[in-house]
LOPAFI-520206 format. One record per atom (N, C-alpha, C): residue in three letters; x, y, z. Coordinates in Angstrom, 3 decimals. Example, Ala and Ser with C-alpha at 12.3 -4.5 7.8 and 13.67 -1.06 7.14 Angstrom:
aa = ala, xx = 13.190, yy = -5.690, zz = 7.800;
aa = ala, xx = 12.300, yy = -4.500, zz = 7.800;
aa = ala, xx = 13.200, yy = -3.300, zz = 7.800;
aa = ser, xx = 12.850, yy = -2.250, zz = 7.080;
aa = ser, xx = 13.670, yy = -1.060, zz = 7.140;
aa = ser, xx = 12.900, yy = 0.030, zz = 7.870;
REM end
This chain:
aa = met, xx = 9.239, yy = 16.020, zz = 6.203;
aa = met, xx = 7.797, yy = 16.035, zz = 6.193;
aa = met, xx = 7.301, yy = 16.000, zz = 4.758;
aa = lys, xx = 6.225, yy = 15.294, zz = 4.542;
aa = lys, xx = 5.656, yy = 15.199, zz = 3.211;
aa = lys, xx = 4.212, yy = 15.646, zz = 3.252;
aa = lys, xx = 3.742, yy = 16.164, zz = 2.136;
aa = lys, xx = 2.356, yy = 16.573, zz = 2.037;
aa = lys, xx = 1.465, yy = 15.342, zz = 2.215;
aa = ala, xx = 0.369, yy = 15.481, zz = 2.932;
aa = ala, xx = -0.529, yy = 14.356, zz = 3.201;
aa = ala, xx = -1.026, yy = 13.751, zz = 1.903;
aa = gly, xx = -0.949, yy = 12.421, zz = 1.796;
aa = gly, xx = -1.374, yy = 11.716, zz = 0.600;
aa = gly, xx = -2.505, yy = 10.760, zz = 0.888;
aa = arg, xx = -2.845, yy = 9.952, zz = -0.098;
aa = arg, xx = -3.995, yy = 9.063, zz = 0.003;
aa = arg, xx = -3.824, yy = 8.002, zz = 1.071;
aa = ile, xx = -2.612, yy = 7.502, zz = 1.291;
aa = ile, xx = -2.390, yy = 6.483, zz = 2.316;
aa = ile, xx = -2.535, yy = 7.094, zz = 3.708;
aa = val, xx = -2.011, yy = 8.290, zz = 3.890;
aa = val, xx = -2.042, yy = 8.945, zz = 5.193;
aa = val, xx = -3.486, yy = 9.163, zz = 5.640;
aa = tyr, xx = -4.393, yy = 9.342, zz = 4.711;
aa = tyr, xx = -5.804, yy = 9.548, zz = 5.026;
aa = tyr, xx = -6.339, yy = 8.434, zz = 5.932;
aa = phe, xx = -5.869, yy = 7.218, zz = 5.738;
aa = phe, xx = -6.368, yy = 6.070, zz = 6.482;
aa = phe, xx = -5.672, yy = 5.869, zz = 7.833;
aa = ile, xx = -4.588, yy = 6.557, zz = 8.069;
aa = ile, xx = -3.823, yy = 6.363, zz = 9.302;
aa = ile, xx = -4.108, yy = 7.535, zz = 10.232;
aa = arg, xx = -5.073, yy = 7.384, zz = 11.109;
aa = arg, xx = -5.484, yy = 8.484, zz = 11.961;
aa = arg, xx = -5.135, yy = 8.271, zz = 13.442;
aa = leu, xx = -4.577, yy = 7.157, zz = 13.790;
aa = leu, xx = -4.272, yy = 6.882, zz = 15.190;
aa = leu, xx = -3.005, yy = 7.602, zz = 15.613;
aa = thr, xx = -2.992, yy = 8.123, zz = 16.804;
aa = thr, xx = -1.858, yy = 8.932, zz = 17.242;
aa = thr, xx = -0.559, yy = 8.148, zz = 17.330;
aa = glu, xx = -0.619, yy = 6.837, zz = 17.534;
aa = glu, xx = 0.631, yy = 6.093, zz = 17.588;
aa = glu, xx = 1.222, yy = 5.862, zz = 16.195;
aa = tyr, xx = 0.500, yy = 6.230, zz = 15.163;
aa = tyr, xx = 0.980, yy = 6.057, zz = 13.800;
aa = tyr, xx = 1.302, yy = 7.370, zz = 13.108;
aa = ile, xx = 0.765, yy = 8.454, zz = 13.624;
aa = ile, xx = 0.955, yy = 9.713, zz = 12.913;
aa = ile, xx = 1.037, yy = 10.883, zz = 13.896;
aa = phe, xx = 1.917, yy = 11.787, zz = 13.608;
aa = phe, xx = 1.958, yy = 13.055, zz = 14.321;
aa = phe, xx = 1.469, yy = 14.103, zz = 13.330;
aa = ile, xx = 0.450, yy = 14.852, zz = 13.674;
aa = ile, xx = -0.013, yy = 15.905, zz = 12.776;
aa = ile, xx = 0.784, yy = 17.157, zz = 13.106;
aa = ile, xx = 1.511, yy = 17.644, zz = 12.124;
aa = ile, xx = 2.369, yy = 18.808, zz = 12.325;
aa = ile, xx = 1.617, yy = 20.092, zz = 11.951;
aa = tyr, xx = 1.078, yy = 20.132, zz = 10.760;
aa = tyr, xx = 0.295, yy = 21.250, zz = 10.258;
aa = tyr, xx = -0.971, yy = 20.679, zz = 9.648;
aa = his, xx = -1.856, yy = 21.539, zz = 9.229;
aa = his, xx = -3.121, yy = 21.091, zz = 8.653;
aa = his, xx = -2.912, yy = 20.142, zz = 7.470;
aa = ser, xx = -1.986, yy = 20.451, zz = 6.589;
aa = ser, xx = -1.812, yy = 19.611, zz = 5.398;
aa = ser, xx = -0.484, yy = 18.861, zz = 5.374;
aa = tyr, xx = 0.272, yy = 18.927, zz = 6.451;
aa = tyr, xx = 1.534, yy = 18.211, zz = 6.517;
aa = tyr, xx = 1.517, yy = 17.252, zz = 7.700;
aa = val, xx = 2.175, yy = 16.121, zz = 7.510;
aa = val, xx = 2.214, yy = 15.121, zz = 8.576;
aa = val, xx = 3.623, yy = 14.577, zz = 8.718;
aa = lys, xx = 3.872, yy = 14.003, zz = 9.861;
aa = lys, xx = 5.105, yy = 13.257, zz = 10.079;
aa = lys, xx = 4.691, yy = 11.940, zz = 10.714;
aa = leu, xx = 5.068, yy = 10.847, zz = 10.088;
aa = leu, xx = 4.691, yy = 9.533, zz = 10.579;
aa = leu, xx = 5.655, yy = 9.045, zz = 11.651;
aa = thr, xx = 5.122, yy = 8.293, zz = 12.592;
aa = thr, xx = 5.964, yy = 7.606, zz = 13.557;
aa = thr, xx = 6.570, yy = 6.395, zz = 12.845;
aa = lys, xx = 7.449, yy = 5.672, zz = 13.508;
aa = lys, xx = 8.032, yy = 4.464, zz = 12.916;
aa = lys, xx = 6.925, yy = 3.467, zz = 12.569;
aa = lys, xx = 5.978, yy = 3.264, zz = 13.483;
aa = lys, xx = 4.848, yy = 2.361, zz = 13.216;
aa = lys, xx = 4.030, yy = 2.864, zz = 12.020;
aa = gly, xx = 3.848, yy = 4.149, zz = 11.950;
aa = gly, xx = 3.096, yy = 4.739, zz = 10.850;
aa = gly, xx = 3.771, yy = 4.512, zz = 9.509;
aa = arg, xx = 5.101, yy = 4.654, zz = 9.470;
aa = arg, xx = 5.851, yy = 4.402, zz = 8.230;
aa = arg, xx = 5.747, yy = 2.941, zz = 7.823;
aa = glu, xx = 5.840, yy = 2.034, zz = 8.804;
aa = glu, xx = 5.735, yy = 0.605, zz = 8.500;
aa = glu, xx = 4.349, yy = 0.273, zz = 7.941;
aa = leu, xx = 3.308, yy = 0.827, zz = 8.550;
aa = leu, xx = 1.958, yy = 0.587, zz = 8.079;
aa = leu, xx = 1.748, yy = 1.193, zz = 6.693;
aa = gly, xx = 2.241, yy = 2.392, zz = 6.488;
aa = gly, xx = 2.145, yy = 3.039, zz = 5.172;
aa = gly, xx = 2.838, yy = 2.225, zz = 4.093;
aa = asn, xx = 4.017, yy = 1.692, zz = 4.396;
aa = asn, xx = 4.735, yy = 0.845, zz = 3.438;
aa = asn, xx = 3.940, yy = -0.412, zz = 3.121;
aa = glu, xx = 3.334, yy = -1.006, zz = 4.138;
aa = glu, xx = 2.548, yy = -2.229, zz = 3.922;
aa = glu, xx = 1.322, yy = -1.942, zz = 3.068;
aa = leu, xx = 0.642, yy = -0.835, zz = 3.335;
aa = leu, xx = -0.519, yy = -0.475, zz = 2.528;
aa = leu, xx = -0.120, yy = -0.193, zz = 1.081;
aa = met, xx = 1.029, yy = 0.446, zz = 0.904;
aa = met, xx = 1.521, yy = 0.727, zz = -0.441;
aa = met, xx = 1.836, yy = -0.578, zz = -1.171;
aa = arg, xx = 2.452, yy = -1.525, zz = -0.478;
aa = arg, xx = 2.762, yy = -2.832, zz = -1.064;
aa = arg, xx = 1.481, yy = -3.539, zz = -1.500;
aa = his, xx = 0.462, yy = -3.500, zz = -0.665;
aa = his, xx = -0.825, yy = -4.107, zz = -1.009;
aa = his, xx = -1.356, yy = -3.498, zz = -2.308;
aa = ser, xx = -1.344, yy = -2.192, zz = -2.381;
aa = ser, xx = -1.859, yy = -1.494, zz = -3.549;
aa = ser, xx = -1.064, yy = -1.852, zz = -4.806;
aa = gln, xx = 0.252, yy = -1.845, zz = -4.702;
aa = gln, xx = 1.111, yy = -2.132, zz = -5.862;
aa = gln, xx = 0.893, yy = -3.546, zz = -6.390;
aa = leu, xx = 0.775, yy = -4.516, zz = -5.496;
aa = leu, xx = 0.594, yy = -5.901, zz = -5.945;
aa = leu, xx = -0.810, yy = -6.130, zz = -6.505;
aa = phe, xx = -1.798, yy = -5.457, zz = -5.951;
aa = phe, xx = -3.143, yy = -5.562, zz = -6.505;
aa = phe, xx = -3.202, yy = -4.917, zz = -7.887;
aa = glu, xx = -2.504, yy = -3.803, zz = -8.063;
aa = glu, xx = -2.402, yy = -3.170, zz = -9.383;
aa = glu, xx = -1.841, yy = -4.162, zz = -10.401;
aa = leu, xx = -0.811, yy = -4.872, zz = -10.012;
aa = leu, xx = -0.186, yy = -5.857, zz = -10.892;
aa = leu, xx = -1.200, yy = -6.907, zz = -11.346;
aa = leu, xx = -1.981, yy = -7.412, zz = -10.416;
aa = leu, xx = -3.007, yy = -8.398, zz = -10.742;
aa = leu, xx = -4.025, yy = -7.817, zz = -11.732;
aa = leu, xx = -4.459, yy = -6.603, zz = -11.498;
aa = leu, xx = -5.448, yy = -5.973, zz = -12.371;
aa = leu, xx = -4.919, yy = -5.761, zz = -13.785;
aa = val, xx = -3.663, yy = -5.387, zz = -13.894;
aa = val, xx = -3.051, yy = -5.179, zz = -15.219;
aa = val, xx = -2.879, yy = -6.495, zz = -15.950;
aa = arg, xx = -2.340, yy = -7.492, zz = -15.264;
aa = arg, xx = -2.034, yy = -8.766, zz = -15.929;
aa = arg, xx = -3.257, yy = -9.627, zz = -16.198;
aa = glu, xx = -4.220, yy = -9.625, zz = -15.301;
aa = glu, xx = -5.378, yy = -10.515, zz = -15.453;
aa = glu, xx = -6.576, yy = -9.854, zz = -16.121;
aa = leu, xx = -6.755, yy = -8.557, zz = -15.929;
aa = leu, xx = -7.927, yy = -7.870, zz = -16.477;
aa = leu, xx = -7.584, yy = -6.870, zz = -17.575;
aa = asp, xx = -6.309, yy = -6.795, zz = -17.939;
aa = asp, xx = -5.841, yy = -5.906, zz = -19.009;
aa = asp, xx = -6.180, yy = -4.430, zz = -18.780;
aa = leu, xx = -6.208, yy = -4.019, zz = -17.528;
aa = leu, xx = -6.371, yy = -2.604, zz = -17.243;
aa = leu, xx = -5.058, yy = -1.892, zz = -17.525;
aa = thr, xx = -5.129, yy = -0.616, zz = -17.830;
aa = thr, xx = -3.907, yy = 0.163, zz = -17.977;
aa = thr, xx = -3.346, yy = 0.396, zz = -16.576;
aa = pro, xx = -2.057, yy = 0.707, zz = -16.461;
aa = pro, xx = -1.514, yy = 1.003, zz = -15.132;
aa = pro, xx = -2.283, yy = 2.119, zz = -14.411;
aa = lys, xx = -2.708, yy = 3.129, zz = -15.141;
aa = lys, xx = -3.461, yy = 4.227, zz = -14.524;
aa = lys, xx = -4.817, yy = 3.731, zz = -14.015;
aa = glu, xx = -5.522, yy = 2.944, zz = -14.822;
aa = glu, xx = -6.810, yy = 2.392, zz = -14.394;
aa = glu, xx = -6.632, yy = 1.482, zz = -13.179;
aa = ala, xx = -5.590, yy = 0.670, zz = -13.214;
aa = ala, xx = -5.328, yy = -0.253, zz = -12.115;
aa = ala, xx = -5.054, yy = 0.506, zz = -10.819;
aa = arg, xx = -4.338, yy = 1.607, zz = -10.908;
aa = arg, xx = -4.023, yy = 2.422, zz = -9.726;
aa = arg, xx = -5.296, yy = 2.952, zz = -9.087;
aa = ile, xx = -6.196, yy = 3.452, zz = -9.920;
aa = ile, xx = -7.465, yy = 4.000, zz = -9.432;
aa = ile, xx = -8.291, yy = 2.909, zz = -8.751;
aa = glu, xx = -8.381, yy = 1.745, zz = -9.384;
aa = glu, xx = -9.161, yy = 0.637, zz = -8.819;
aa = glu, xx = -8.506, yy = 0.079, zz = -7.555;
aa = ala, xx = -7.193, yy = -0.033, zz = -7.554;
aa = ala, xx = -6.487, yy = -0.561, zz = -6.383;
aa = ala, xx = -6.724, yy = 0.319, zz = -5.161;
aa = asp, xx = -6.806, yy = 1.617, zz = -5.367;
aa = asp, xx = -7.069, yy = 2.538, zz = -4.251;
aa = asp, xx = -8.418, yy = 2.256, zz = -3.606;
aa = lys, xx = -9.373, yy = 1.790, zz = -4.383;
aa = lys, xx = -10.712, yy = 1.511, zz = -3.854;
aa = lys, xx = -10.750, yy = 0.247, zz = -3.002;
aa = phe, xx = -9.884, yy = -0.714, zz = -3.313;
aa = phe, xx = -9.926, yy = -2.016, zz = -2.657;
aa = phe, xx = -8.767, yy = -2.278, zz = -1.708;
aa = asn, xx = -7.825, yy = -1.404, zz = -1.662;
aa = asn, xx = -6.582, yy = -1.628, zz = -0.934;
aa = asn, xx = -6.775, yy = -2.164, zz = 0.484;
aa = leu, xx = -7.648, yy = -1.572, zz = 1.248;
aa = leu, xx = -7.812, yy = -1.948, zz = 2.644;
aa = leu, xx = -8.674, yy = -3.181, zz = 2.845;
aa = leu, xx = -9.240, yy = -3.711, zz = 1.779;
aa = leu, xx = -10.114, yy = -4.884, zz = 1.885;
aa = leu, xx = -9.372, yy = -6.199, zz = 1.696;
aa = leu, xx = -8.154, yy = -6.143, zz = 1.195;
aa = leu, xx = -7.404, yy = -7.359, zz = 0.878;
aa = leu, xx = -6.540, yy = -7.797, zz = 2.055;
aa = ser, xx = -6.628, yy = -9.072, zz = 2.378;
aa = ser, xx = -5.832, yy = -9.605, zz = 3.489;
aa = ser, xx = -4.370, yy = -9.762, zz = 3.069;
aa = cys, xx = -3.513, yy = -9.876, zz = 4.058;
aa = cys, xx = -2.100, yy = -10.136, zz = 3.779;
aa = cys, xx = -1.935, yy = -11.465, zz = 3.054;
aa = lys, xx = -2.730, yy = -12.447, zz = 3.416;
aa = lys, xx = -2.663, yy = -13.753, zz = 2.762;
aa = lys, xx = -2.934, yy = -13.618, zz = 1.260;
aa = thr, xx = -3.949, yy = -12.839, zz = 0.905;
aa = thr, xx = -4.267, yy = -12.620, zz = -0.505;
aa = thr, xx = -3.132, yy = -11.892, zz = -1.216;
aa = ile, xx = -2.617, yy = -10.857, zz = -0.595;
aa = ile, xx = -1.524, yy = -10.083, zz = -1.194;
aa = ile, xx = -0.287, yy = -10.952, zz = -1.367;
aa = asp, xx = 0.028, yy = -11.760, zz = -0.361;
aa = asp, xx = 1.189, yy = -12.648, zz = -0.460;
aa = asp, xx = 1.023, yy = -13.664, zz = -1.587;
aa = lys, xx = -0.215, yy = -14.125, zz = -1.824;
aa = lys, xx = -0.472, yy = -15.059, zz = -2.929;
aa = lys, xx = -0.284, yy = -14.375, zz = -4.278;
aa = ile, xx = -0.711, yy = -13.132, zz = -4.377;
aa = ile, xx = -0.495, yy = -12.372, zz = -5.621;
aa = ile, xx = 1.005, yy = -12.215, zz = -5.851;
aa = cys, xx = 1.731, yy = -11.879, zz = -4.811;
aa = cys, xx = 3.174, yy = -11.704, zz = -4.901;
aa = cys, xx = 3.841, yy = -12.998, zz = -5.373;
aa = ser, xx = 3.453, yy = -14.112, zz = -4.786;
aa = ser, xx = 4.014, yy = -15.417, zz = -5.172;
aa = ser, xx = 3.640, yy = -15.789, zz = -6.602;
aa = lys, xx = 2.381, yy = -15.551, zz = -6.963;
aa = lys, xx = 1.893, yy = -15.894, zz = -8.312;
aa = lys, xx = 2.746, yy = -15.243, zz = -9.405;
aa = tyr, xx = 3.182, yy = -14.029, zz = -9.161;
aa = tyr, xx = 3.961, yy = -13.308, zz = -10.164;
aa = tyr, xx = 5.461, yy = -13.316, zz = -9.881;
aa = gly, xx = 5.903, yy = -14.249, zz = -9.068;
aa = gly, xx = 7.342, yy = -14.424, zz = -8.854;
aa = gly, xx = 8.003, yy = -13.322, zz = -8.068;
aa = his, xx = 7.303, yy = -12.750, zz = -7.120;
aa = his, xx = 7.836, yy = -11.689, zz = -6.253;
aa = his, xx = 8.427, yy = -10.547, zz = -7.091;
aa = pro, xx = 7.559, yy = -9.857, zz = -7.840;
aa = pro, xx = 8.026, yy = -8.788, zz = -8.734;
aa = pro, xx = 8.698, yy = -7.642, zz = -7.984;
aa = lys, xx = 9.591, yy = -6.994, zz = -8.660;
aa = lys, xx = 10.342, yy = -5.889, zz = -8.060;
aa = lys, xx = 9.669, yy = -4.533, zz = -8.282;
aa = thr, xx = 8.844, yy = -4.417, zz = -9.352;
aa = thr, xx = 8.185, yy = -3.151, zz = -9.642;
aa = thr, xx = 6.707, yy = -3.370, zz = -9.942;
aa = cys, xx = 5.910, yy = -2.335, zz = -9.699;
aa = cys, xx = 4.483, yy = -2.368, zz = -10.021;
aa = cys, xx = 4.324, yy = -1.958, zz = -11.493;
aa = pro, xx = 3.116, yy = -2.017, zz = -12.046;
aa = pro, xx = 2.917, yy = -1.669, zz = -13.449;
aa = pro, xx = 3.348, yy = -0.253, zz = -13.824;
aa = cys, xx = 3.375, yy = 0.651, zz = -12.859;
aa = cys, xx = 3.810, yy = 2.033, zz = -13.118;
aa = cys, xx = 5.333, yy = 2.168, zz = -13.123;
aa = gly, xx = 6.032, yy = 1.070, zz = -12.764;
aa = gly, xx = 7.489, yy = 1.098, zz = -12.735;
aa = gly, xx = 8.072, yy = 1.485, zz = -11.388;
aa = ile, xx = 7.229, yy = 1.642, zz = -10.394;
aa = ile, xx = 7.696, yy = 2.016, zz = -9.055;
aa = ile, xx = 8.086, yy = 0.752, zz = -8.294;
aa = glu, xx = 9.173, yy = 0.827, zz = -7.543;
aa = glu, xx = 9.648, yy = -0.318, zz = -6.772;
aa = glu, xx = 8.598, yy = -0.775, zz = -5.764;
aa = ile, xx = 8.331, yy = -2.077, zz = -5.734;
aa = ile, xx = 7.417, yy = -2.646, zz = -4.755;
aa = ile, xx = 8.181, yy = -2.828, zz = -3.448;
aa = leu, xx = 7.633, yy = -2.292, zz = -2.394;
aa = leu, xx = 8.281, yy = -2.351, zz = -1.093;
aa = leu, xx = 8.249, yy = -3.768, zz = -0.543;
aa = glu, xx = 9.300, yy = -4.149, zz = 0.145;
aa = glu, xx = 9.351, yy = -5.472, zz = 0.754;
aa = glu, xx = 8.587, yy = -5.457, zz = 2.065;
aa = ser, xx = 8.091, yy = -6.628, zz = 2.442;
aa = ser, xx = 7.360, yy = -6.753, zz = 3.693;
aa = ser, xx = 8.157, yy = -7.614, zz = 4.656;
aa = lys, xx = 8.562, yy = -7.021, zz = 5.770;
aa = lys, xx = 9.282, yy = -7.801, zz = 6.785;
aa = lys, xx = 8.304, yy = -8.663, zz = 7.552;
aa = asn, xx = 7.192, yy = -8.088, zz = 7.883;
aa = asn, xx = 6.090, yy = -8.837, zz = 8.491;
aa = asn, xx = 4.828, yy = -8.047, zz = 8.197;
aa = cys, xx = 3.810, yy = -8.745, zz = 7.804;
aa = cys, xx = 2.600, yy = -8.090, zz = 7.374;
aa = cys, xx = 1.895, yy = -7.437, zz = 8.569;
aa = leu, xx = 1.754, yy = -6.149, zz = 8.507;
aa = leu, xx = 1.183, yy = -5.406, zz = 9.631;
aa = leu, xx = -0.322, yy = -5.574, zz = 9.751;
aa = cys, xx = -0.989, yy = -6.001, zz = 8.689;
aa = cys, xx = -2.449, yy = -6.133, zz = 8.810;
aa = cys, xx = -2.822, yy = -7.362, zz = 9.626;
aa = lys, xx = -1.858, yy = -8.201, zz = 9.957;
aa = lys, xx = -2.126, yy = -9.337, zz = 10.836;
aa = lys, xx = -2.208, yy = -8.910, zz = 12.290;
aa = lys, xx = -1.670, yy = -7.728, zz = 12.567;
aa = lys, xx = -1.672, yy = -7.217, zz = 13.936;
aa = lys, xx = -2.923, yy = -6.375, zz = 14.165;
aa = lys, xx = -3.340, yy = -6.319, zz = 15.397;
aa = lys, xx = -4.492, yy = -5.491, zz = 15.738;
aa = lys, xx = -4.006, yy = -4.075, zz = 15.964;
aa = phe, xx = -4.655, yy = -3.123, zz = 15.326;
aa = phe, xx = -4.265, yy = -1.717, zz = 15.461;
aa = phe, xx = -5.013, yy = -1.052, zz = 16.569;
REM end
């Protein structure tokens, strides 16, 4: 179990999350897949902000959090392709791979 974070805030459907305690959660398999996809979106958008707008990694992280859920999988995949499918985000954290983009599915 992990302490609830910023991504978990957006996943409120019971098929994606089991609430264990007030501040602790356990994600279902679907919830983990969705969380990974949202994290990938954020990391790739951060990369774009750093490389194109010269934001610092910290600034990019803050801005990416504001826009994360607004970007389509198509847009994120184009960012990924534009930068040669990078392995890490500007903060040095590994960018998660996408087996299939979950935002294409209806939740």
